[in-house]
C-alpha positions as CSV (number, residue, x, y, z in Angstrom):
1,M,-1.7,-12.5,-3.7
2,A,-1.0,-15.7,-5.4
3,A,-4.0,-15.5,-7.8
4,M,-2.5,-12.4,-9.1
5,K,0.5,-10.5,-9.4
6,L,1.4,-7.5,-7.0
7,T,2.6,-5.2,-9.6
8,D,-1.1,-5.6,-10.9
9,R,-2.1,-3.9,-8.1
10,I,0.2,-2.0,-6.8
11,V,1.8,0.9,-9.2
12,A,4.8,3.7,-9.5
13,D,4.3,6.1,-11.9
14,P,6.7,9.5,-11.7
15,E,3.6,11.5,-13.2
16,I,1.2,10.6,-10.0
17,L,2.0,11.4,-6.5
18,G,6.1,11.9,-7.8
19,G,6.4,8.2,-8.2
20,K,5.2,6.9,-4.7
21,P,3.8,3.3,-5.1
22,I,0.2,3.7,-5.5
23,V,-3.1,1.4,-5.8
24,A,-3.6,1.0,-9.7
25,G,-6.0,3.1,-11.0
26,T,-6.1,5.4,-8.3
27,R,-4.4,8.1,-6.8
28,I,-4.5,6.3,-3.3
29,S,-1.0,5.5,-2.4
30,V,0.4,2.7,-0.3
31,Q,1.4,5.2,2.5
32,F,-1.8,6.6,3.0
33,V,-3.2,2.8,3.3
34,L,-1.0,2.0,5.7
35,G,-1.4,5.0,7.8
36,Q,-4.9,4.9,7.9
37,L,-4.7,1.1,9.2
38,G,-2.1,2.1,11.3
39,R,-4.6,4.6,13.1
40,G,-7.3,1.5,13.1
41,V,-9.0,1.9,10.3
42,T,-10.6,-1.2,9.1
43,I,-10.0,-2.8,5.6
44,D,-14.0,-2.6,5.5
45,E,-14.1,1.4,6.6
46,L,-11.1,2.1,3.9
47,I,-13.3,0.0,1.4
48,Q,-16.4,1.9,2.3
49,Q,-15.0,5.4,2.6
50,Y,-13.1,5.1,-0.8
51,G,-15.2,2.9,-3.3
52,Q,-12.8,2.4,-5.6
53,L,-10.5,0.4,-3.2
54,R,-11.1,-3.5,-3.1
55,R,-9.8,-5.6,-0.6
56,E,-7.5,-7.4,-2.3
57,D,-5.7,-3.8,-3.2
58,V,-5.5,-3.3,0.8
59,L,-3.9,-6.5,1.0
60,A,-1.4,-5.7,-2.1
61,A,-0.4,-2.7,0.0
62,I,0.6,-4.6,3.1
63,E,2.5,-7.3,1.3
64,F,4.1,-4.5,-0.8
65,A,5.2,-2.9,2.5
66,S,6.2,-5.9,4.1
67,E,8.5,-6.9,0.7
68,S,10.0,-3.4,0.9
69,V,11.1,-3.6,4.0
70,G,12.2,-7.0,3.8
71,R,14.9,-5.8,1.4
72,E,16.1,-2.9,3.6
73,A,18.3,-3.0,6.3
74,F,18.1,-1.6,9.5
75,F,20.8,-0.8,12.0
76,A,20.0,0.0,15.8
77,T,21.2,3.1,17.2
78,K,21.2,4.6,20.5
79,G,19.4,7.7,20.9
């Protein structure tokens, strides 16, 4: 994502999906993109199914999630 800032691809607007991070210019949330990837959908399949998505958008969603998790503190608990 060096050539383009992450914020050029991922935005949050309280008027769209309650302020969840989305791919700019769409109503596709980062959460949705990650969920699809987690279910085994490939980047190419996502792009094919959602024509407004670009490969860079999917990669930006992954990078956004990585940075978000990197800022969080997690504590082990016994279940």
